[in-house]
C-alpha positions in Angstrom: 0.0 0.0 0.0 1.3 3.5 -1.0 -0.3 6.7 0.3 0.4 10.3 -0.1 0.0 13.4 2.1 0.5 17.1 1.2 1.0 19.5 4.1 0.7 23.3 3.5 -0.4 26.5 5.3 -2.2 27.3 2.0 -5.1 25.4 0.4 -4.0 22.2 -1.2 -5.6 21.9 -4.6 -3.9 18.9 -6.1 -4.7 15.3 -5.4 -3.0 12.0 -6.4 0.6 11.0 -6.5 3.4 13.2 -5.0 5.9 13.1 -7.8 8.8 14.7 -5.8 8.4 14.1 -2.1 10.2 16.1 0.6 9.8 13.2 3.0 9.4 9.4 2.3 8.3 7.1 5.2 8.6 3.4 4.5 6.9 1.3 7.2 8.3 -1.8 5.7 11.8 -1.9 4.1 10.6 -4.6 1.8 8.5 -2.0 0.0 11.6 -0.4 -1.4 12.3 -3.5 -3.5 8.9 -3.7 -5.1 9.1 -2.0 -8.5 5.3 -2.1 -8.9 4.9 0.2 -5.9 7.5 2.7 -7.1 8.2 3.9 -3.6 11.4 5.6 -4.4 10.0 7.4 -7.5 10.9 11.1 -7.4 13.3 10.8 -4.4 16.3 13.1 -4.9 19.3 14.3 -2.8 17.1 16.6 -0.7 14.5 14.0 0.2 14.4 12.7 3.8 13.9 8.9 3.6 12.8 7.3 6.9 12.7 3.5 6.9 11.6 1.0 9.4 14.6 -1.3 9.3 17.3 -2.8 11.5 19.9 -2.1 8.7 22.3 0.8 9.2 21.2 3.8 7.1 24.4 3.8 5.0 24.1 0.2 4.2 20.4 0.5 3.2 21.1 3.6 1.1 23.9 1.8 -0.8 21.9 -1.4 -1.2 18.8 0.3 -2.6 20.7 3.1 -4.3 18.7 5.7 -2.5 19.8 9.2 -3.3 18.1 11.0 -0.4 19.1 11.4 3.2 18.3 8.0 4.7 17.4 7.4 8.4 16.7 3.9 9.7 15.0 3.0 13.0 13.9 -0.6 13.9 10.4 0.4 14.8 9.1 -3.1 14.5 11.4 -4.3 17.2 10.3 -1.5 19.5 6.6 -2.1 19.1 6.8 -5.8 19.5 8.9 -5.4 22.7 6.7 -2.7 24.2 3.2 -3.2 22.8 3.4 -6.9 22.3 1.8 -6.6 18.8 3.1 -5.4 15.5 1.1 -2.1 15.4 3.3 0.5 13.9 1.2 3.7 13.4 1.9 5.6 16.6 5.6 4.7 16.9 6.2 5.3 13.2 4.5 8.7 13.3 6.7 9.6 16.3 9.8 8.5 14.5 8.8 10.6 11.4 8.1 13.7 13.6 11.4 13.4 15.3 13.3 12.8 12.0 11.7 16.0 10.5 12.2 17.8 13.8 8.6 18.9 13.7 7.7 19.1 17.4 9.0 18.2 20.9 7.9 15.0 22.6 5.4 16.7 24.9 3.4 18.1 22.0 3.6 14.9 20.0 2.6 12.8 23.0 -0.5 14.9 23.5 -1.4 14.5 19.8 -0.9 10.7 19.8 -2.9 10.3 23.0 -5.8 12.3 21.5 -5.6 10.4 18.1 -5.6 7.0 19.8 -8.5 8.0 22.1 -10.5 9.1 19.1 -9.9 5.7 17.6 -11.3 4.1 20.8 -7.9 2.8 21.9 -7.7 3.2 25.7 -6.2 1.7 28.9 -3.2 -0.5 28.8 -3.0 -0.6 25.0 -3.0 3.2 24.7 -0.2 3.5 27.3 1.9 0.9 25.6 1.5 2.5 22.2 2.5 5.8 23.8 5.5 4.2 25.4 6.6 2.6 22.1 6.1 6.0 20.3 8.4 7.7 22.9 11.1 5.0 22.5 10.9 5.4 18.7 11.1 9.1 19.0 14.2 8.9 21.2 15.8 6.4 18.9 15.4 8.6 15.8 18.0 11.3 14.9 16.5 14.8 14.3 17.7 15.3 10.7 15.2 18.0 9.7 13.1 18.4 6.6 14.5 20.5 3.7 11.1 21.6 2.4 11.1 23.3 -1.0 8.5 24.4 -3.5 8.7 21.5 -5.9 7.1 21.8 -9.4 5.1 18.6 -9.9 3.5 19.6 -13.1 -0.1 20.2 -13.7 -2.6 17.4 -13.1 -4.2 18.1 -16.4 -0.9 17.3 -18.2 -0.9 13.8 -16.9 -2.7 11.0 -18.7 -5.9 9.9 -17.0 -6.6 13.1 -15.0 -5.8 13.7 -11.4 -5.0 10.2 -10.4 -2.9 7.9 -12.5 -2.4 4.2 -11.6 1.0 3.0 -13.0 0.9 0.1 -15.3 4.1 -1.9 -15.4 5.1 -4.7 -17.8 4.3 -8.1 -16.6 7.9 -9.0 -16.0 8.1 -6.3 -13.3 4.6 -6.9 -11.8 5.8 -10.0 -10.0 4.8 -11.2 -6.5 6.9 -9.9 -3.7 7.3 -13.4 -2.2 8.6 -15.9 -4.7 9.6 -18.9 -2.5 7.0 -21.7 -2.1 4.7 -21.6 0.9 5.9 -18.3 2.3 3.0 -16.0 1.4 1.2 -17.0 4.5 3.9 -15.2 6.5 2.7 -11.8 5.4 -0.2 -11.4 7.8 -2.5 -8.3 7.5 -4.5 -8.7 10.6 -3.2 -5.4 12.1 -4.7 -3.5 9.2 -8.2 -4.3 10.3 -10.5 -2.1 12.3 -13.5 -4.4 12.1 -13.6 -8.2 11.7 -16.4 -10.1 9.9 -18.3 -12.5 12.1 -20.3 -15.3 10.3 -23.6 -16.4 11.9 -24.4 -19.9 10.8 -28.0 -19.7 11.8 -28.5 -17.2 9.0 -25.9 -18.5 6.5 -27.3 -20.5 3.6 -23.7 -21.7 2.5 -24.2 -19.9 -0.9 -20.4 -19.4 -1.1 -20.6 -15.8 -2.3 -18.3 -14.5 0.5 -15.8 -17.2 -0.4 -15.9 -16.3 -4.1 -15.8 -12.5 -3.6 -13.3 -12.1 -0.9 -10.5 -10.1 -2.6 -7.8 -11.5 -0.4 -8.9 -15.2 -0.5 -9.2 -15.0 3.3 -12.5 -17.0 3.4 -12.3 -20.7 2.9 -15.0 -23.5 2.9 -14.8 -26.3 5.4 -15.8 -29.9 4.6 -19.4 -29.1 5.0 -19.2 -25.9 2.9 -19.4 -23.5 5.8 -17.4 -20.3 5.3 -14.5 -19.9 7.6 -12.5 -16.6 7.9 -8.7 -16.6 8.0 -8.3 -13.6 10.4 -4.6 -13.6 10.0 -5.0 -12.4 6.4 -8.4 -10.7 6.5 -7.9 -6.9 6.1 -11.5 -6.1 7.2 -12.5 -4.6 3.8 -16.2 -5.4 4.4 -16.9 -6.9 1.0 -18.3 -10.1 2.5 -20.5 -8.1 4.9 -22.0 -6.1 2.1 -22.4 -8.9 -0.4 -24.0 -11.5 1.8 -27.6 -11.9 0.6 -28.9 -13.1 3.9 -27.0 -10.6 6.1 -25.4 -13.5 7.9 -22.1 -11.6 8.3 -21.6 -8.7 10.8 -18.7 -6.3 11.0 -17.6 -6.1 14.6 -15.1 -3.6 15.8 -11.8 -5.1 16.9 -11.2 -4.9 20.6 -8.1 -3.1 22.0 
């Protein structure tokens, strides 16, 4: 998944891809090696590149041929040790704020606490996320962000309008995991805000949820009852909306 954010004191009138980023944040170093994602597109010597990685910054920059100013922090190790789960958002945001030298920890801590509370994260889980964020903040060097006015070209000049989905040749659009039986290791359970719950008393075993799940996270057991693989369910809600008997409910994940 690749997302873009534009920050400005003036109205932001352009949407879609950021062609020349001031800052690049990679929550998974593996993303840098996926040509179909084009994560490093537009990165130049002035770009701050923050990567969740245990590799030294100089090694990663040389290996991936990154022209920007690279900072690495092993955020994954921090959150697993402190939170007990691989939930990166708060800690990665803290590392990014520190790398850009945007705000002191007291200001950032208040913002993270408010954001997590608004997302209904509370109690022990909130405090652990805050502790992980503080540790990530302290582990990150304050490099600073060399913001510039970058000319990205007009949206009208790009094919397809405001938002262009890159189309790569088939030889490049290859799976990220090529060894046999390793795709199951890429779990996506932490992406989910709501989980689908199947009620068998309403289920007719029509198999629509099995057929329409975009991630293949629903299987059929020996009696053709649908079974959700929660380790790989992203919580997209397709099965909930498509079930003709409303036998699937979306239930918010508990903290």
